[in-house]
Every structure is written in C-alpha cells, then in structure tokens.
TIMI-2910 file (N, C-alpha, C, CB; in pm, 1 decimal, decimal comma, always signed):
<rs>
+----------+----------+----------+----------+----------+----------+----------+----------+----------+----------+----------+----------+------+
!      n_x !      n_y !      n_z !     ca_x !     ca_y !     ca_z !      c_x !      c_y !      c_z !     cb_x !     cb_y !     cb_z ! resn !
+----------+----------+----------+----------+----------+----------+----------+----------+----------+----------+----------+----------+------+
! -14646,4 !   -381,6 !  +3811,0 ! -14531,3 !   -380,2 !  +3715,6 ! -14422,8 !   -480,1 !  +3686,3 ! -14468,9 !   -284,8 !  +3745,2 !  Met !
! -14287,9 !   -490,5 !  +3604,8 ! -14243,2 !   -633,5 !  +3640,1 ! -14129,6 !   -535,9 !  +3643,6 ! -14256,3 !   -789,9 !  +3538,2 !  Pro !
! -14044,5 !   -636,5 !  +3683,6 ! -13903,2 !   -581,6 !  +3683,4 ! -13800,0 !   -654,3 !  +3700,8 ! -13884,1 !   -496,6 !  +3766,8 !  Val !
! -13770,8 !   -672,8 !  +3529,6 ! -13667,6 !   -840,1 !  +3498,2 ! -13552,9 !   -771,0 !  +3563,2 ! -13620,4 !   -912,5 !  +3291,9 !  Pro !
! -13441,7 !   -877,2 !  +3627,4 ! -13283,6 !   -808,3 !  +3576,2 ! -13233,3 !   -824,0 !  +3432,1 ! -13158,4 !   -878,3 !  +3659,7 !  Pro !
! -13140,0 !   -740,2 !  +3433,1 ! -13100,2 !   -718,0 !  +3399,3 ! -13056,1 !   -714,2 !  +3282,8 ! -13087,1 !   -725,7 !  +3447,8 !  Ala !
! -13054,9 !   -895,0 !  +3273,5 ! -13003,8 !  -1021,3 !  +3131,6 ! -13117,3 !  -1103,0 !  +3134,3 ! -12843,9 !  -1141,9 !  +3157,4 !  Gly !
! -13270,3 !  -1082,3 !  +3111,7 ! -13401,8 !  -1109,2 !  +3162,6 ! -13407,5 !  -1065,0 !  +3028,8 ! -13481,3 !  -1044,1 !  +3298,7 !  His !
! -13470,2 !  -1118,5 !  +2961,3 ! -13523,8 !  -1122,1 !  +2797,7 ! -13592,6 !  -1003,4 !  +2816,9 ! -13630,0 !  -1259,9 !  +2733,0 !  Arg !
! -13694,3 !   -959,7 !  +2897,2 ! -13759,1 !   -865,7 !  +2848,8 ! -13690,4 !   -711,5 !  +2922,0 ! -13916,9 !   -903,9 !  +2877,6 !  Pro !
! -13594,4 !   -691,0 !  +2964,7 ! -13517,5 !   -655,5 !  +3020,7 ! -13448,9 !   -544,1 !  +2916,6 ! -13453,1 !   -764,5 !  +3073,0 !  Ala !
! -13535,8 !   -424,2 !  +2935,2 ! -13487,7 !   -247,2 !  +2884,9 ! -13627,1 !   -258,9 !  +2708,0 ! -13199,1 !   -230,7 !  +2811,5 !  Gly !
! -13676,5 !   -340,4 !  +2777,3 ! -13815,1 !   -297,5 !  +2678,6 ! -13868,1 !   -169,6 !  +2708,6 ! -13946,2 !   -396,9 !  +2696,5 !  Gln !
! -13934,1 !   -104,9 !  +2669,3 ! -14009,1 !    +20,6 !  +2653,3 ! -14204,7 !    -45,0 !  +2705,9 ! -13978,3 !    +86,2 !  +2444,2 !  Glu !
! -14196,0 !   -153,2 !  +2616,4 ! -14302,2 !   -153,1 !  +2723,8 ! -14295,9 !   -371,0 !  +2747,9 ! -14502,4 !    -54,1 !  +2636,9 !  Ser !
! -14413,3 !   -429,2 !  +2806,3 ! -14404,4 !   -580,3 !  +2811,2 ! -14565,4 !   -652,0 !  +2841,4 ! -14287,6 !   -621,2 !  +2943,1 !  Val !
! -14528,0 !   -741,5 !  +2770,3 ! -14697,2 !   -751,1 !  +2733,1 ! -14739,8 !   -883,9 !  +2839,9 ! -14735,5 !   -799,3 !  +2525,5 !  Arg !
! -14802,4 !   -925,2 !  +2896,0 ! -14814,0 !  -1035,8 !  +2956,9 ! -14752,7 !  -1187,9 !  +2874,4 ! -14960,9 !  -1032,7 !  +2986,5 !  Leu !
! -14814,8 !  -1137,1 !  +2706,7 ! -14759,7 !  -1286,9 !  +2691,3 ! -14611,7 !  -1239,3 !  +2706,6 ! -14799,4 !  -1379,5 !  +2529,7 !  Asp !
! -14566,3 !  -1192,7 !  +2690,0 ! -14361,2 !  -1159,6 !  +2742,5 ! -14358,1 !  -1286,3 !  +2848,8 ! -14305,7 !   -946,3 !  +2866,7 !  Asp !
! -14439,2 !  -1216,9 !  +2952,4 ! -14379,2 !  -1281,8 !  +3106,3 ! -14503,5 !  -1418,0 !  +3095,1 ! -14404,2 !  -1137,4 !  +3294,3 !  Ile !
! -14542,9 !  -1459,8 !  +3010,4 ! -14631,2 !  -1518,7 !  +3094,3 ! -14617,5 !  -1631,6 !  +3173,1 ! -14716,8 !  -1538,4 !  +3036,6 !  Ala !
! -14436,3 !  -1764,0 !  +3130,4 ! -14464,9 !  -1888,6 !  +3194,8 ! -14317,0 !  -1813,3 !  +3270,7 ! -14477,8 !  -2068,1 !  +3095,5 !  His !
! -14394,1 !  -1707,7 !  +3352,2 ! -14240,5 !  -1656,4 !  +3438,9 ! -14297,7 !  -1713,6 !  +3617,0 ! -14204,4 !  -1408,1 !  +3425,9 !  Glu !
! -14209,4 !  -1674,7 !  +3622,8 ! -14241,7 !  -1698,0 !  +3816,0 ! -14270,6 !  -1558,5 !  +3830,5 ! -14085,4 !  -1756,8 !  +3948,0 !  Pro !
! -14353,9 !  -1540,3 !  +3964,4 ! -14426,4 !  -1410,9 !  +4023,3 ! -14477,7 !  -1398,7 !  +4142,9 ! -14525,8 !  -1377,0 !  +3958,6 !  Leu !
! -14376,2 !  -1286,8 !  +4259,4 ! -14316,1 !  -1300,0 !  +4377,0 ! -14515,9 !  -1384,2 !  +4386,3 ! -14230,8 !  -1121,9 !  +4483,7 !  Val !
! -14582,6 !  -1504,1 !  +4503,6 ! -14741,4 !  -1398,7 !  +4605,8 ! -14674,7 !  -1363,9 !  +4711,0 ! -14911,5 !  -1494,6 !  +4680,1 !  Arg !
! -14785,2 !  -1277,0 !  +4734,5 ! -14844,3 !  -1286,8 !  +4835,0 ! -14917,8 !  -1368,1 !  +4926,8 ! -14880,4 !  -1236,9 !  +4818,7 !  Val !
! -14956,0 !  -1348,1 !  +5004,4 ! -15054,2 !  -1350,8 !  +5178,5 ! -15177,3 !  -1390,5 !  +5161,1 ! -15084,1 !  -1196,1 !  +5266,0 !  Ala !
! -15170,0 !  -1309,1 !  +5073,2 ! -15261,3 !  -1264,6 !  +5037,3 ! -15410,9 !  -1350,9 !  +4951,6 ! -15191,9 !  -1178,5 !  +4978,6 !  Asp !
! -15472,0 !  -1465,6 !  +4926,2 ! -15438,2 !  -1523,7 !  +4764,6 ! -15582,4 !  -1392,2 !  +4737,9 ! -15474,0 !  -1768,9 !  +4710,3 !  Pro !
! -15678,3 !  -1333,8 !  +4730,4 ! -15716,3 !  -1238,2 !  +4557,2 ! -15599,6 !  -1113,8 !  +4569,5 ! -15933,4 !  -1136,0 !  +4544,8 !  Val !
! -15554,8 !  -1115,7 !  +4675,3 ! -15392,1 !   -971,5 !  +4646,1 ! -15400,7 !  -1063,4 !  +4543,1 ! -15192,7 !   -939,1 !  +4765,1 !  Trp !
! -15333,4 !  -1174,4 !  +4577,7 ! -15201,7 !  -1241,6 !  +4519,6 ! -15244,1 !  -1283,7 !  +4343,5 ! -15158,8 !  -1406,5 !  +4630,7 !  Ser !
! -15306,1 !  -1335,0 !  +4389,9 ! -15425,7 !  -1364,5 !  +4201,8 ! -15390,6 !  -1164,2 !  +4185,5 ! -15735,0 !  -1439,8 !  +4237,4 !  Ala !
! -15529,2 !  -1088,7 !  +4164,3 ! -15478,5 !  -1021,8 !  +4135,1 ! -15379,2 !   -953,2 !  +4111,8 ! -15505,9 !  -1010,9 !  +4149,5 !  Tyr !
! -15230,0 !   -887,5 !  +4194,1 ! -15208,8 !   -894,1 !  +4141,6 ! -15073,7 !   -947,8 !  +3992,3 ! -15259,1 !   -846,0 !  +4193,9 !  Glu !
! -15072,7 !  -1105,2 !  +4020,4 ! -15030,9 !  -1176,9 !  +3956,9 ! -15085,1 !  -1218,5 !  +3802,6 ! -15026,8 !  -1252,7 !  +4037,0 !  Arg !
! -15222,3 !  -1162,0 !  +3829,6 ! -15312,4 !  -1110,6 !  +3689,0 ! -15274,2 !  -1344,3 !  +3628,5 ! -15174,5 !   -891,9 !  +3530,5 !  Ile !
! -15380,5 !  -1391,2 !  +3757,9 ! -15419,0 !  -1527,3 !  +3738,6 ! -15548,7 !  -1537,7 !  +3772,4 ! -15342,7 !  -1621,0 !  +3809,9 !  Asp !
! -15551,5 !  -1595,8 !  +3632,2 ! -15621,3 !  -1693,7 !  +3576,8 ! -15559,2 !  -1549,4 !  +3458,1 ! -15808,7 !  -1759,1 !  +3632,7 !  Arg !
! -15439,1 !  -1616,5 !  +3417,0 ! -15443,3 !  -1565,8 !  +3226,5 ! -15561,9 !  -1606,4 !  +3149,4 ! -15313,9 !  -1644,7 !  +3124,0 !  Arg !
! -15557,2 !  -1494,3 !  +3006,9 ! -15586,8 !  -1527,7 !  +2892,8 ! -15601,9 !  -1685,5 !  +2896,4 ! -15489,8 !  -1472,0 !  +2801,8 !  Pro !
! -15718,9 !  -1737,4 !  +2863,4 ! -15659,5 !  -1811,1 !  +2776,9 ! -15704,3 !  -1975,2 !  +2927,0 ! -15454,3 !  -1734,9 !  +2722,8 !  Gly !
! -15710,4 !  -1923,2 !  +2991,8 ! -15784,3 !  -1965,2 !  +3124,4 ! -15638,5 !  -2067,6 !  +3183,8 ! -15969,7 !  -2072,1 !  +3087,8 !  Gly !
! -15506,4 !  -2047,6 !  +3165,7 ! -15395,9 !  -2045,4 !  +3175,3 ! -15348,5 !  -2004,6 !  +3381,7 ! -15359,3 !  -1936,0 !  +3043,6 !  Arg !
! -15250,1 !  -2054,3 !  +3458,6 ! -15309,3 !  -2088,7 !  +3566,5 ! -15175,7 !  -1940,0 !  +3584,0 ! -15318,1 !  -2278,7 !  +3643,0 !  Pro !
! -15155,4 !  -1854,4 !  +3673,4 ! -15042,3 !  -1805,2 !  +3706,2 ! -14882,9 !  -1894,6 !  +3750,7 ! -15094,1 !  -1730,0 !  +3805,4 !  Ala !
! -14765,9 !  -1956,9 !  +3701,7 ! -14685,4 !  -1959,8 !  +3744,9 ! -14603,2 !  -1888,0 !  +3910,1 ! -14663,2 !  -1943,4 !  +3645,0 !  Ser !
! -14651,7 !  -1971,5 !  +3996,4 ! -14558,4 !  -1909,4 !  +4158,3 ! -14450,8 !  -1922,5 !  +4150,1 ! -14572,9 !  -1973,0 !  +4300,7 !  Asp !
! -14461,8 !  -1805,8 !  +4196,0 ! -14238,5 !  -1721,4 !  +4264,2 ! -14326,9 !  -1723,0 !  +4364,6 ! -14113,9 !  -1506,8 !  +4207,2 !  Gly !
! -14220,0 !  -1707,3 !  +4483,0 ! -14182,7 !  -1709,9 !  +4558,3 ! -14255,9 !  -1647,8 !  +4672,7 ! -14092,9 !  -1688,0 !  +4526,9 !  Pro !
! -14270,3 !  -1695,4 !  +4826,6 ! -14393,8 !  -1561,2 !  +4893,0 ! -14333,6 !  -1497,7 !  +4944,9 ! -14512,6 !  -1579,8 !  +4995,5 !  Leu !
! -14424,8 !  -1335,2 !  +4997,3 ! -14336,6 !  -1236,6 !  +5047,6 ! -14471,6 !  -1212,4 !  +5084,1 ! -14227,5 !  -1135,3 !  +4966,5 !  Ala !
! -14430,1 !  -1159,9 !  +5249,5 ! -14559,5 !  -1069,7 !  +5275,9 ! -14582,1 !   -894,0 !  +5271,6 ! -14591,3 !  -1106,6 !  +5413,9 !  Asp !
! -14448,4 !   -857,6 !  +5238,7 ! -14495,7 !   -655,4 !  +5326,9 ! -14354,8 !   -681,3 !  +5150,4 ! -14404,2 !   -550,4 !  +5631,4 !  Thr !
! -14387,7 !   -546,2 !  +5169,0 ! -14332,0 !   -487,6 !  +5038,6 ! -14190,1 !   -553,9 !  +5023,5 ! -14321,7 !   -315,5 !  +5042,6 !  Ala !
! -14039,8 !   -445,3 !  +5182,1 ! -13925,9 !   -505,3 !  +5155,1 ! -13876,8 !   -634,0 !  +5117,0 ! -13880,7 !   -487,3 !  +5228,7 !  Leu !
! -13935,3 !   -811,1 !  +5177,1 ! -13885,4 !   -887,2 !  +5183,3 ! -13957,2 !   -981,5 !  +5002,7 ! -13901,6 !   -929,3 !  +5343,7 !  Pro !
! -14062,5 !   -839,0 !  +4983,2 ! -14057,9 !   -905,9 !  +4783,1 ! -14008,8 !   -806,2 !  +4679,0 ! -14238,7 !   -943,4 !  +4703,8 !  Arg !
! -13965,8 !   -762,8 !  +4693,0 ! -13807,0 !   -678,9 !  +4690,2 ! -13678,9 !   -809,6 !  +4705,6 ! -13791,4 !   -544,2 !  +4863,8 !  Ala !
! -13676,7 !   -817,7 !  +4769,8 ! -13585,0 !   -934,5 !  +4798,5 ! -13630,6 !  -1074,4 !  +4685,4 ! -13608,7 !   -978,0 !  +4981,8 !  Gly !
! -13708,9 !  -1155,8 !  +4695,7 ! -13776,5 !  -1245,5 !  +4670,5 ! -13765,8 !  -1200,4 !  +4588,9 ! -13870,0 !  -1287,1 !  +4712,5 !  Ala !
! -13762,2 !  -1106,7 !  +4475,1 ! -13749,1 !  -1085,3 !  +4334,5 ! -13593,0 !  -1041,3 !  +4310,8 ! -13859,2 !   -970,8 !  +4283,7 !  Leu !
! -13473,8 !   -960,8 !  +4378,0 ! -13354,6 !  -1016,6 !  +4329,3 ! -13329,1 !  -1202,5 !  +4348,3 ! -13241,7 !   -927,3 !  +4412,3 !  Leu !
! -13384,1 !  -1278,3 !  +4470,2 ! -13262,4 !  -1414,9 !  +4478,7 ! -13417,4 !  -1468,5 !  +4384,5 ! -13187,3 !  -1522,6 !  +4695,9 !  Arg !
! -13500,1 !  -1424,7 !  +4373,8 ! -13536,5 !  -1544,0 !  +4196,0 ! -13480,4 !  -1474,4 !  +4111,6 ! -13718,3 !  -1573,4 !  +4116,5 !  Ala !
! -13447,4 !  -1365,0 !  +4041,7 ! -13321,7 !  -1344,3 !  +3972,3 ! -13168,2 !  -1384,8 !  +3956,2 ! -13315,0 !  -1260,4 !  +3989,7 !  Ser !
! -13151,6 !  -1461,8 !  +4070,0 ! -12986,4 !  -1483,6 !  +4102,4 ! -12923,6 !  -1321,4 !  +4135,5 ! -12891,7 !  -1563,8 !  +3938,7 !  Gly !
! -12939,9 !  -1302,0 !  +4196,9 ! -12857,5 !  -1154,8 !  +4153,6 ! -12828,0 !  -1135,1 !  +4295,7 ! -12953,7 !  -1006,2 !  +4068,0 !  Ser !
+----------+----------+----------+----------+----------+----------+----------+----------+----------+----------+----------+----------+------+
</rs>
C-alpha cells in the first residue's frame, strides 16, 4: 500500500494504480525476494522498480518513508 506525503501527486486519491507510482523510488528491504515482491519488481513491461532507501524492519521503513518524502 503506497503512503505518499500530503503534497504528493497520488495523495488523497481513493485508489492508486501501478502506473501512478511506476517511476517512484520505493523502500527496499534486506531480503531481495521479499523486496522484489513488495516493490512489484519487475513492473509490467519488464522495467525494474526504482530503488529507494534500504530498511530491514517496519520501524526504520516508516522513517525511511518520511525521509524520502522530505517530512
């Protein structure tokens, strides 16, 4: 589930399609298989997901999201 910051383009939308976030960097996790699953890596069409910050647990992942959003 994407959690964009308030001023971000898909923020406030009732639903978000993969195309809406296709070029956004997403938080990665240490396990490459789980990371690929969570980030939908390879995207439809074969494009790789953009790399975001690396986090290994839920708490750092939340912090990484805030830092990436500039909050």
